[in-house]
N, C-alpha and C positions, 0 to 999 in steps of 0.2 A: 776846286780847292785841293791842294796837295795833302798827302797823308802826314800825320804827326809821326815822330819816330817810333812810338810804341805801336801805332797802327801798321807801320811798315814792317816791324818785327813780326807781328801776327800774320801779316800777309805772306812774308817770306817762309815762315814755318809751315803754315797751313797749305799754301800752294805747293809745297814740296811733299805733301801727303802726310805730314805729322799733325799733332794736335797740341792745343794750348789750354792752360789754366791761367786766366787773365784776372788781374786785380788792378782797378783804376778808379779814381774818384767819380762821384756822380757828376753827370754833365760833361764828361771829358771826351766822349765819343766812343764808348765801348761798343755800341750797336754798330756803328760804321766800321769799326775795326773787325767785328765778327762777320759782317755781311760783304765787305769789299772783296775778299777772295772769291766768293761765289759769284758776285755780280761781274767781276772782271773775267772770270772763266766763262760765264754765260756769253759775254760780249765777244770774246776772242776764241771761244770753243776750245779752251785749254783742257788738258787731261784732268778732269775734276768731276765730281758728281753733278748731275743735271737737275738735282732737286735739293732744296734746303728746307729742313724742318726746324723752326725756331720756337723753342719751348720755354714758356714762362709759367710761374706759379699762380698767376691771377688772370682772370678773364679780362679785366680792365686793361692790362698790359697788352694782351693779344689784340684787343680792339684798337688800341692806340697805334700799335705798330702796323697793323693791317691798313688802317686808314692812311697813315703817312706814306707807306711804301706802295700802296695801290696808286696813289696820286703821283708819286715819283716815277713809277715804272712807265707811266704814259709819257714822261718827258726824258727818259734815258736815251731814247733814240736807238734802241737795239734793233738789229735787222730782223731778228725773230722775237716776237712779242713774249714778254715775261708774264705768266699767269700768277698773280698774287692772290692767295686765298686765306681763309680762316676756318678753323675747325675747333669749336668749343661746344660745351653743352647748350649754351644759349644761342649760339650761331653755328649750327652744324652744316656748314655750306660745302664742305669737302670731305665727306665721310670716308672716302676711299683714298684720300691723300693723292689726288691726281694733278694738283697744281704744281707749279715750279718752286715758288717761294711760299711756304705755308706757315702761318703763325697759329700756334695752338697752345694748349696748356700741358703741363708735364703729365697730368693725369691721363690725358688722351694719348700722349706718346707712349707712356709705359703700358697702358692697357692694350694698345695696338701691338706692341712688341711681345707682350706676354700671351697673345692670341685670345684675350678676353676683351675685345673692343667694346667701347661704350657706344659707338655711333652706328655699328652694323651688327647683324645677327651673329651669334656664336658659330653658326654653320659656315659663315664666311670669315671666321677668326684668323685664318692663315693668309688672308689677302693683304692686310696692311703691314704685317711684320716685315715683309720684303721691302716695303717703302721706307721704313725706318733704316733697314740694313743698307739700302742703296742711296741714302741721302747724306748730305753734309749736315751735321747736327750741331745746334747751338742751344745751350742751356743757360739761361740768364737768371740773375738774382738767386744764386745758389744758397745764400744765407737764409732764404725763406723756405727751403726744403725741410720737411719734417725729418729730424735726425733719426727717428725711430723707424720710419717707414719709407718715405719717398727717397731720401738721400742715399741710403744703402742700396736701394734698387737701381737708382740712376748710375751709381758708381759701378755696380756689378755689370749693368748693361754695357757701359763704356769699356770695362775690362774685357768683356766678351768680344767687343768689336775692335779691339786694338789691332792696328795694322791693316784693317779693312776699311773702316769708316773714319775720315778726319772729323774732328769735333773741336769746339771751343766751349769751355765752361768758364763763366765769369761772374764777378761780384765786386762790390766796392768795399765790403766789410767782413772779410775773413782775416784771421791772423796770418802773418807771413809764414809761420810754421805750418799752418794748415794748408796754405796754397802750395808750398814746396812738397809737403807729404802727399797731397792729392796728385800733384804732377808726377811724382815718383811712382805712385801706385798705378797711375793710368798710362805710364810711359809717354807723358806729355811734357811740353816745354813750359816752365813757369815764366810768366811775363808780369812782373810787378813794377809799376812805375815808381821811380825814386821821387822824393819830395821836390827835388830840383826840376826833374822832367815834368812833373805835374804842374809846377808853378809856371812853366814856360808856355802852357796851353792857354790861349786867350780867354777861354771860358772860365778859367780858374783865377783870373785876375780880379779878385774881389776880397772884401774884408769881412770876416765873420768871427765873432767871439762868443764863447760859451761861458755862462755863469751858473753856479749852483746856488739854490735858494733853500735855506733851512726851514721851509714852511710848505704847507700844502698849496696847490694851485687854486686860486680863487678869482672871482670876477674883478675884485678890486685890484689885484696884481695886473690883470690883462688891461684894464682901463688905464691904470697909472702909466704903463709903458707904451700905450698905443700911439701911433703916429697916423699913417694913412692905411697901411695894410698889416694886419696881425693874424697869426694862426695860433690856436691853442689846442693841444692834443692830449686827450685823456686815454687811459688804458682800458676803460670799460664804457659801454654804451650808457649805462645809468649815470655815471659821473659826467659824461659829456652832455647828456640831456639836462642835468641839473645846472651845469656851468652855463649852458646856452640860455636857460630860463633866467638865471641870475643876471647875466650880462644884459639881457633885454631891459631889465629894470634900472640899470645904472649908466648905460652908455648915452651919449648925447643924441638928440633927435636926428642928426645928419649922418649917423653911422649905421650901416646895414649889417646885421649879424645873421649868419647862416650856420646851419648844422649839417654835418655829413657823417653817416655811420652805416652799418650793414643792415639796419632794420627799417629801411624805407621801401615802399613799393617801387617797382622798377621805373615807372614813369616819373616819380618824384625825385628819385636818385639821379636819373639822367638829367633832369632839369637843373638840379643843384650842381652837378659836375660841369654842365655847360656854363652856368653862371660863374663857377669857380675859375674855369679856364679863361673866361672873358675878363673877369675883374682882377685876377691875380696872374694873368699871363704876361708874356714878355712885351707885347705891343700895348703900351699905355694908351694909345689912341682909341683902343676898344673899350677902355674903362667907362662905365656909365654912372658910377657913384664915386664921390670924393673920398669916402672913408668906409672901410669894410673890415669885418672880423669874421674869421672862419673858426668854428669849434668842430673838432673832428676826433675820430679814433684812428687806429692803425691803417684804415683804408686809404689814407693819404701818404703813407710811407713810400709807396712806389706807384708809378703809372700816371701821375698827374704832373704835368710840366707847369708848375706854378712857383711864385716867389713872394716873399714877404719881407718887411723890414724888421719885424720882431716875431719870434716864435717861442711859445711857451710849451713845455712838455713835462708830463709826469716822468719820474724815473723809470727806465726800462733797460734791458741789456744794451751794451754799447752799439751793437750792430743796428738796433732799432733807433737809438738816439741819433746816430750819425745819418741814417736814412731820413729821419724827420728833419734834422738840421739842414739837409739838402733842399728843403723847401723854404729856406731863408737865405737871402742874398745869393740866389741861384745863378744869376746872370752876370756876365762880365761888367765890371765897374760898379757893382752894387756893394753896399755895406749893410750889415745887420747884426742883431744880437739874439742869442738863443739862451733861454732861461730854463734850467732843469730843477724840478721841485720834488720835495720829499713826498712819499706816498701816504695816504690816510691810513689810520690804524683800523684793524678789524676788531671783532668782538672780543678777541683774546688779547688785545693790546699790542699786537704785532703789525708791522707794515703789511698792507694788503697788496701782495704782489700779483694777484690775478690779473691777466691770464698767464703771467710769467712765473709759473710754479716749478716745483722740483728743482732741478739744477739751475734753472733760469733765475731764480731768486738770488742765488749766490753770485751769478754773473752780474746781476743788477747792482749788488752792493759793491762789487769790485769796480763797476763802472762809476759809481758815486765817488769812490776814493780816487780813481784816476782823474775824473773831471775836477774834483775838488782841488787837486794839486795844480791844476791849470786854469782855475776859475779866473775869468777876465782876460786870459791870454788869447793871442791870435790862434784861431782854430782852423789851420790849413790841413792839407792832405797828410803831411808828415805827422802832425799832432793826432790826426784821426788814426793813423797806423799805430802810434804809440798807445793810444787808449784801447784800441781793439786788442792789441797784443797783451796788454796788462789785464784786461777784463776777460778775454776769451781763451787765452793760450792754454790754461790748465784744463778747461772743459773740452777744448779741441783735442788735446792729447788723450783724454779719456775716451772721447768719441772715436778717435783713430784706433785706440786699443780695442774698443768694443767692436768696431768694424772688422778688425783682423780676427778677433776671437770668434765672431759669428759668421765668417765668410763661407764656411762649408755648409752650415745650416741654411744660410740664405741661398746658396747655390742649389741645394736640394729643394727648397721651397719654390724657387723659380722653375726648376725642371718639372716638379710635380704639377705646378699650375699650368705650364704649357702642355703637359701630357694629358691632364684631365680637364683642361679648360674650366677650372674652378673659379667662378666669379667671386666667391666669398673671400678668396685670397687677396682681393684688392684692398681690403681693410688693413692687412698686415704688410703688403708690398708696395702700396701706392699712397694711400692716405687714410688715416683713422679719423673719420669725421664723427666726433662724439657730439653731434647736435641733433636737435629735433625740429621738425617743421611745425610751426605754430600758426594757426589761422583762427579768425574770429567768425563765429556764426551763432545766431540765436537758436537754431533748431537743427543740430547736426544729425539727429536721428532720421531726418528725411532726406539726407544726401545720398545720392547714388554713387558718387565718386569724389572722395575728399581730395584726391590729387588734382582735381580740376580747379582748385582755388589757389590763388597766389598767397604764399605763406612767408613767414619770417624764420630764418635759421637762428635758433637759440641754443646755446650749449646746455647739455644736460645738467651740469652743476648749477647753472643760473636758474634753471627751472626748479631744481631741488631746493635752492635757496628761497625761491619765491613761493613755494608750495604752501607753507604755513601762513604766510601773509595773505595769500589768495583765499585759503580756507577760512581764515578769520574774517576777512572782508565779506565773503559770501554768507557767513553766518550772521554778521551784522546787518546785511541787506536782505536776509531771509530768502536767499535764492535756493532753488531746487538743486542746482548743480553748479560747479565751478569749472572743471575741466573734464573732457572726455577724450577717449581714444577709441579706435575701432579695430576689430579683428576681421580678417577676410574669410568669408565662408563661401563654399560652392554648394548650390542646391542640387547639382548633378555631378556625377563623376567625370563627365566629359571635360577635357581641357578647354573646349570651346564654350562651355557654359559661362554666362556672365558672373562676375564676382559680386557677391552680396556682402555689404558691410554691416557688421553687428556692432553697435555703439555701446561702450561700457564706461560707466562713471569712474573717474580716478579718485579713489578713496584714500590712497596712501602713496608715499614717495616711491615705494617699490613698484607701483603700477606704472611709473614713468620710465622704469628701466627698459622695458621691452617695447615702449611706444615709439613708432616711427614718426607719427605726427600727433598733434594735440589740438583739439578744438577748445577754445576758451569762450566762456560766456561774455558777450559784449559789455555787460555791466561791470566787468572786472578788468577791462583793458581800454586803452584809448589810442587813437591814431589821428595824426594830423600831418599834412605835407611839410610843415615847418619842423616838428619835433620828432616825427617818426612814430614807431610803435612803442608803447609803454605798457608794461604788465604790472598789475596790482594797483591801478588807479581807477577811480570810477569813470565809466565811459558811457557813450551814447548807446542805448539799448537797440537802436535800429541800424547801427553800423555793422557791416560785415565785410570780410575780405573779398576782393573782386575775383571774378573768374579769370583764369589764365588766358592769355591770347594763344590761340591755336597756331602751331607751326604750319607752314604751307605743306600741302599734301604732295606726295610724289606724283608726277604725271603717269598716267597709265601706259603700260608698254603696248606697242602695236602688236598685232597678231604675228605669231611665228609662221614662217614659210618652210615648207619641206626642203631639204637639201641632202645630197648624197654625202657619203663618208668623205670622198675626195673634195667636194665643194666646201664642206665644213672646215677641213684642214687648211685648204687654200685661203679661206677668209681669215682664219686665225693667224696664219703665217703673214698675211698682209698687215694686220694691225700690230704684229710683232716687229715687222720691218719698216713700216711707214707711219707717219703721224696719223692720229685718229681724231676726226672732228666730231665732237659730241653735240649733236643738234639740240638735245634736251637742255643742256647747260650752256649752250652757245660758247664753246671753248674748244681749243685744239689741244690734244694731249700728245705728249712725246711718244715716239715709237717705243714700245716696251723694251726692245733690244737696246736702244740708246739709254733709256732710264736705268737699266740694270748693268750696263757695260762696265762702269768704273768699279763697282763693288765686285763684279765677277773677276775682273783682272787682278784686283788686289787679293781676293780670296785665293785665286790660283797661285799667286806668288807666295802667300803665307803658307799654304798647304802643299806646295811643290807639285801642283797638277800641271799638265801640259797647257800651254797657252791656247785659249779658245775652247777649253773643255766645257765650261758652263753654257756658253752660247750654243754649242753642239747639243748639249743635254736639253736646253730649252726647246730647241727645234725637235728633238726626239720625243719629248713628252707631248708636245703639240700633235705630233704625228700619231702617237700610239695611245693617247689617253682614252680613246673611245673604242679600242679593239673589242672590248666586251660587248659592244653593240653589233658585232659581226656574228653574234650567237644566233642559232636557228630560231629560238623562242623569241628573242628580242625582235628580229626581223619579221617574224610571223605577227607579233603584236603591231608593229609599224604598218605592215600591209593591211591588216584588219582595220586599224584605225583609219587609214586613208579611205577605205571603202565606206566605213560608217559615217565619217565626217562629211563625205561627199553626199550621202543621202540627206544629211541635215541641210546642206547648202544647195541641194537640188541639182547637182552636176556630178559627172564622173571624175573622181579625184584619185582613183586607184593607180598604183605604180607597178611596173613590170616585175617579174619574179627575180630578175638579176639586179634590181635597183637596191643597192646597199644604203639604206637610209641612216642618216645621223640625226635628223630632226624631221618632224612631221608638221603638217599644217594644223594650227591651233590658235583659237581666239579666246584668251582667258577672260575676256569681258562678256562673252556670250554664255548665257545660263544653260542653254541646251548642250553646248560643247563641254562646259564644266561638269554637267551631269554625266555625259558620256565618258569623260575622263575618269570619274569616280567608278563608273560601271566596269570599265576595261582595265582599271589600274592593276588588278590582281594578275592580269595576263602579261604585264610588262616586267621582265626580270630586272634586277639591279645590274649595273655594268661597271662601276668604278673599280672596286677591288678585283673583280673578274678580269678587267683589263690589265691590272698590275700583275696578277698571277700568270696570265697568259704570256706576258713578255719578259718575265723575270730572267730566263736564260739568255734571251737576246740582249737585254741591258747589261748583263754580266759580261757577255762576249765583247761588248762595245766599250766597257769601262774598266773592267778588271780591278776595280777598287771597291772594297766593301762599303766604305762611307758613301760613295757616290751611288752605289746600287741601292742602299737603304734610302737615301734622299730621293732618288728617282721613283722607287716603288711607292714611297709614302706620298709623293706629290700626286701620282696617278690615282692611288687608292683614295685620296682625300680631295679629289678635285670637285666634289659636290658637297662635302661636309668635312670641316676641319677636325671634327671629333670622331670620324669613322675609325672603328677598331680593327679593321682588316679582315672581317668575315666575308667570305665569298660563296656564291652558289655554284651549282654545276654549270658547265659550259660545253657546248657542242657547236663548233664553227659551221657557219653556213657554207655550202659548196663553193660559193663565189668569194669567200673570205680571203683565201690565200692569194688569189689573182688580184683582188682589190689592193691588198698591201703591196704586192710585187709591182703593180703599176705605179704606185706612189713612190716606192723606194726600190729602184731596180736592183740595188746591191743587197737587198734584204735576203738573208738566209732563212728560209721558211722552216728549216729543221730546228731552229732555236726558238720557235713559237709553239707554245702548248695549245694545240687546236681542240683538245678535249680533256676535261678533268671533272672530278666530283667536288662537291662542296667541302669547304674546310676553312682554315684560318691562317692568315699570314701576319698575325699580330707580332710575332717574334722577329719578323723581317723589317719592321718599321723603325724609323729613327728613334734614338734614345736622346731625349732633350738635354741630358747632362753632358753629352758628347758634342761639343761645338762643331767639330769637323763634319758631323752629320746634319745637325739641325740648321746651321747657317745656309748651306746650299739648298736644303729643303725649302726654307722660307723664301729664298730668292726665286727659286724655280716655281714655287706655288703661286707667287704673285704673277709671274709671267704667264703661266697656264690659265689661271682663273680669270685674269683680266682679258687675256686674248679670247677666251671662250665667251665671256660676257659681251665684250665689244663687238665680236663678230656677229652676235645675234642682234645687237642694237643696229648694226649696219644692215644686216639682212632683213630686219623688220621695219626699217625706217621708210 
C-alpha cells in the first residue's frame, strides 16, 4: 500500500535528517507515518539511525504496538532481521535497549536519558542514555503527557538533541497554535492535516455526530440509545462501577455488560481487554454476542482498537472527549453518535470535575460551549480541530509561556539530576504519581513483604475522601482496625540486613500523606472480577489480595576466564566492529560502532569536529580504559589471586611475571571463590579513575579540545560506576606496562602517559552536564565502552 500524502511529507522531512511535529486524526495512520522512515532505512541501509525508540504514555499502548510490529517484522522480508522489543515496568524485556525497534513508555525513556534508569542499577546509569542519543525517537499521544512534569522534560530533551537526533512528536488533539509553537521551539517541521486531506483517507470515510445532553449520564440514557454495540465512559471509577451495576438491572437478558477501569487485578483486566477487542473489534465474524455494552473510564481513550455505534461520555476536556469519540464509528463506512453529558454536582453544589481539576475544569467548560454550538452536526476532523482550538488554545498559550519562563530552572534541574543521579527528581521531571498502592489483607502485621502483594493504585485524594466513610463503617462493624500502613525498619546497620516492616494503624487523614501503600481490612472492601475493587463496602472477611507473580530471574553468568590486557582490548574491539550474538537472549545485536555511527556523524557536524572524531575516541577509550590495571599493586593482586584460586581448584593456575592481566579466573557461583574474593578484596586497588588520570595528557595531545578531553576522561573514570566522583589512588606502573601499550598502539608516545602519581581527585576535569557539547559525546562514548566491556566478557565466558 502506498503512502498517504501526509505520510510522504513526514518521510521526506525525517529521512533528510529533520524532525516533525505531527497532528492527524485517530485511525489515519500516524504510527505508519512515524515508523516508515526507520523501516525504509533499515531495509535499504540509508543514512539513518539503526535504532528506533517509540515512546508512549501508557503500557497498554506499548504492548499493542510491540505485538503488532513483532508479527509484521517476520513478514517484512528484510535481509537482516529486525529485532522488535519492549521495555516497560511490567515487561522489562530489553533493559539495556539493545533491540532495533523498541516500544517503551515515556517514563522509561526519560529515566534512561537522565541517567536514573528504572530497569538497571544506578551504577550502570550511563549505559542507556547513549541509546536514546543514537536512536530515531518517536513520542506518541503527546496530549497525555503531564504538562507540569513529563511534557517540559521531553521538550527539553528534544531541544538538547536538535540537529543530532531526528524525531517525530505526534498527537490527534493539540491546538494548531500549540503544534506550530512546539515545532518552532524544537526546530521541527509542523505537519497538520487539512480537513480536506483527512477526509480523503479511506479510514476517515465515516459519519460521526456529537450531541450534548443537559443531564447526568444514567443507565436509562444508555439503554434508550443502545443498538448492538455501546460504550459509556465515566470520569471516575466509582461512577463507572455504579453505572455498570445499574445497567445490569435494566438491560435486556440478551445484552452482555462489561466494566473496565484501573482497579482490576491484572488477570481480570487482561481477560476484559481480550473480550473487548473481540466483541468491539473490526472483524465482526469474531463477535460471540449479539448485543454488548462496555462501561469504562479513561483507560479506553487510547490503546484499544475498538468501535461502537453509540458512545456516551461525561464532560471532559476536548482532547479527552475527542479521543473517546474515536471509539465510536472508528472504521471506514461506519456511522455513530456520541452523547456528552453534564457532570454530577459535588457536596458544594458545583460540577464534580475530578480528575480534571485546576485549569482542566476551565477547559472542560469551554469544551461544553464549543460542542453545544455544534450539537448534532457532523463531527469530522475539521470540526475536531475547531473544538480543540476553542477549548485548549488559551490554556496552551499559558503552558507555552510557563515553559519559556521555567526553561532555565528546568535546565538546571536536569543537569543536577544527571550529575548527582538523584532518583527523587523523577517526581518533578518525569511523573508526579500521587497515588497509593492499596491491598487487602486480614492480618498485615504478619506480612514480611507488603510489596509481594498485587495492589490497586488509588489517588491520595480518593483515599482522603473515603477515610471518614471507612472509619464510620469500621465503627458500625466494631472492627479493631480499618487501614494500616508500614514503616521500614532495619534490625542491623548493615545494608544487607533484611527489612523489617512495622505496621501502624491509620488513625487520621494525615497518616495517609506519607503512606506508600495501605492495607485495608477485608470487611471494608470488596473485589469481584466483574466490578473490580470497591472501597467502603462490606466485603468477604476471607478475601485477600493475591501474591504478585515473580518475574523471571536472570540466568547466572558463566565463570570469568583470565585474559591479558591485549586479549581484553581485542575482544572489546571485536564487539565494537562486528555483530554480537547474545546467546542468553537468543538475539543478534548490532555492532556498537554501527549503532552509534549516525549520532556521531551528526554530532561532529553540529560541533564542527573533524569527521570520524568520535569513532576514533571510541576506539581510544576501549584501548586505554584499563591502563590503571597496569599498576604494580593491581598486577600483584591478580597474580596472587591466580595462585590462590588454583589451590581451590586443585591445579596450577599461576601466571608468568610478565603476564599483564586484565581479568582473572573467577566463578561467582562457587562459595569458596566468593569467600576468597572477600578475603583478597583489600589487596586489589581501584583502576577506573586511575586509568583516566594516567592518560590525560595523551588524550589531550590526540584531541586538543577541552570538551572532548572532559568527555573522554569521564567515560574512562566512570566505566564501572556512572556516579564515580573522580577520586583516584596512587599509581606505579608495572615494568612491563609501557611495552604492553606500545605493542598495542605502535604510534603511542609513552612520554604523554603518567606512569607514576599519588592519590588525588580529578572531579574538576569531568563533564559538566549543563554543557551539551561535553555531556552528549560522553553519553555516546560511555555506551560504546561499557557495552563493549560487558559483551566481551559474555563472549569470553560463554
